N, C-alpha and C positions, 0 to 999 in steps of 0.2 A: 654792403661789403662784397667784394668780388669773391668768386669761387676760389681764387688763388690763395685766399686766406683760410681755407679749410685746412685741417691738419694734414700734412703730407709726409712727415717724418717723425721719428721719436728719438729723444735724447734722454739720458739718465735723469736729468732734473725734471723734465716734463712727465716722464713716466712716474716718477716719485710724486709729482703733483697730483696726477690722476688717482694713484693709489691712496694718497692722503685724503683728497676731496675732489670728486669729479667737477664740482662747480668751480673750484679754484683753477683747475685746468682750463675750463671754459673761459674764465675771466682773463687768464694770461694768454691763451693761444687763440681763441676765437674773437673775444671782445678787445683784447690787447689793452686792458685798462692800465693806466699808469700806476706806478708804485713809488712811494717815497724811498730814497736811499736810506740805509741804516748804517750806523757806525760799525757794527760788527761785520756786516757783509763787505763794507768798503775797506775795513782794516784787512780782511781776508784777501781782497783784490790787491791791496798794496803789498802785503807780505809775499803773495804769489809773484808779483812783478819783480820784487827784489831777488827772490830765490831763482827766478828765471834768468835775470840779467847777470847775476853773479858769475854764471858759467861763461859769460863773454870774456872774463878775465883769465889770464894764465893760472894754472892750478895753484902755484905758490902764493898767489895774491888773494885766494879765496879764503879770507879770514873773517872772523866775527866782527872786528872793528870796521873792516872794509864794507861788510854787508850792512851794518848799522848806519854807516856814513852815507849809504845810498838812499836811505829812506826819505829824507826831505826832497831830493831830486825826483824820485819816483812819485812822490805825492804831487809835486808840481806837474809832472807829466799827466797824471790822472786828471787833475783839475783842468788842464788844457784840453784833454780829449772829452771830458765829461764835466762841463762847468756846473751842472746841477748839483754836484757833490759839495760845492761850496756852501749849499744850504745847511749842511750838517752843523756848521760852526758859525752861522750867520749872526747869532746873538752872543757870540763868545768874543766880546770886544777886547778883553785882556789877553786872549789866547791861552787861558789856563786849560780849558777843556781840550783844545787842540794839542797842547803840550802833553797832557796826560795820555791822550789817544796815541800820539806818535811814540810816546814812551812804552805803551803797551805793545805796539808793533815791534819796537826794538827788542823787547823781552821775548817775543815769539820767534823772531829771527835768531836771536842769540841761542835760544833753546835748541834750535835745529842742529847747531854744531855739536850738541851733546848726543845727538841721535844718528847723525850721518857725518862723514868726513868728505867734504866736497873736493879736497885736494886729491882724493883717490877715485873720483868719479869723472867720467867723460860721457855725458848723456848722448845717446844717439839722436834723441828728439826732445824738444821742450815745447810746451804749449802746442802739442801736435793735434791738428784737426783731422779727425778720421770720419769716414762715411762709407757705408756699404749697403747694398741692396740684397736682402734675403731672397730665396727662391720664391717666397710668397708674394714678393713685390714690396714688402715693408722696408723702408729706408731707415737705417740707424745712423746716428751721427753724434759727435761729441768732441770734446777737447781734453786730451790727456796731459796732465801736468808734466810728466817726465817718462821717457822710455829709455831704459838701459839695455844694452846688448852686450853679452859676454863674448870673449873670443871664440867660445864654442858655439855661438849663435843663439844661446838661450836668452829669452826676453824677460825683462822685469818691468812691470808697469807700476809707477809710483804716483801717489796722489797726496798732496799736502792738505791737512785740515787744521784750521786755526782754533778749533774748539777742542773739547776734551773727548777722550776715547769713550765709547759707550760701554755699558756693563756687558759682560759676556753674553747674557741672554739676548742682547740686541745686536750682536755682532753680525748676524746674517743680514739684517737690514743695511748695516754700514757697508757690507761687501757687495750689495746689489750693484752699485755704480761700477765697481771694479770688474765684476763678472760681465757686466754689459760691455765694458771696453775690451775685455778679453775675448768675448764673442766676436766683436767687430774685427779685432786683429786676426783671429782665427779664420774668419771668413775672407778677409782681405789677403792675408799672406800664407794661409794654410799652416800657421804655426800656433800652437797652444802656448801662451806665455807660461814660463816656468814659475813665476812668482807674481803675486799681487801684493802690493805693500802700501798700507795707509800710515802716514806719519802724522801723529796728533801733536801739534805744537802747543796746544793749550794745556795738556797734561803730561807731555813728555813720553808718550807711549808709541809703540810701533806695532801695528797689527798686520800680520802676514797670512797669506793663504796660497796654497799651491793647487791650481785648478787642474782638472782632468777633463777630457772631452765630454764625459757624461754630465759634468757640472754645466758645461756650456750648452749642451743640448737641452738641459732642463730650463736654463734661463731663456733660451730661444723659444721654447714652448710657452713659457710664462709671458714673454713679450708679445707673441702672436695672439694669445688669448686677451692680453691687455689691449692690443690694437683693435681686435674685434669689438671689444667693449667701447672703445673710443669712437670707432666708426658708427656703431649703433647709436650712441649718444649724439653724435654729429647729425645723423640722419633724422632722428626723432626730436631733437632739441631737448631731450630729457637728461638734464645734468643735475644729479642729486647732490645736495650739500651733505657733508659728513662731519658733524660736530665732534671736535676733540679739544684737548687742552691747547692745541696749537692755534685754535681760532683767536686766542688773545693776541697773537702776533700778526694777524692777517690785516692787510690794508683795505679789504673790501667788505667790511662789516656793514657799511651803509647801504650796500646793494645786495646783501645776503638775506634770504628769507628767515634764516635762523636768528637773525637780529632785528627782524621787523622790516627789512629792506626789500626792495623790488629790483631784480636784475634788469639790465638794459634789454630792450626789445631784441629778440634773437635775430641776428643779421643774416642767417643762412636759411635757405628754403628747407621746409620740414616735410619728411615723408610720413605717411600714415604708419602707425606702429604695426609691426608684423603680427600675424596671428600666433596663438600659443603653440600651434603645431610647428610653425616656421622657427620659433624661438628655441625649440628643443636642441640641446647641445651647444647653445650659444652662451657665452659667459656674460653676465651682467656686470655693471660697474663694480669694481673691486676697491 
């Protein structure tokens, strides 16, 4: 594997992977092991596509029936761009599972209209790719579902979630992605977003948070420490698995030591582990 495939930037999803399980991060970023598409993730992609495209229409036409009518066409577009998604329903000869699945997507789209009124929204950006480089040299990147800008210039970052809202004690983890995006916008445009908004279509909840610079400075320090841990693991080849209940959903159990598997041969050159003195003050895998 070429050195170009070493980690070179950090996104919210990959940061979350490393925090969940460093070995999962390795499998996805270093080894790039294939993963099977899931019905839940693909449904989320489909719903996101519908909510993005709906804003192509004039405000008066942004209705729930119109949005639901877009679902079959957007599903076909997804299949054309990613034919492997057809495997999800390969054994569904009668189309019953596909029909139920599309019906669930319709319910999620319809619920959105009880949470937001698209006839009163004119997003400044949709599916906005953002990237910035911090003073440390760390590159942050990601895709924001929607950015709204008020006439006063205040910025709201909106993210759609097709699952259910987390319990209050887990809300900080849910906001990690949004604070990541807020940091990127702050560093790019020197503007702290006025509001971060998570729209949970699975439960009909809206979680909001109004960040301040101190919040974003904290998330920046966390990301820098996280990146130090990722670089150390990359250099040493020491990627520790972290067993949790989420292991049951992982596609890589066959090559995970926690399940009796053996990871692929590490494709990058390995540096000798630093001495204990050199390690002082460095953050290990989190």
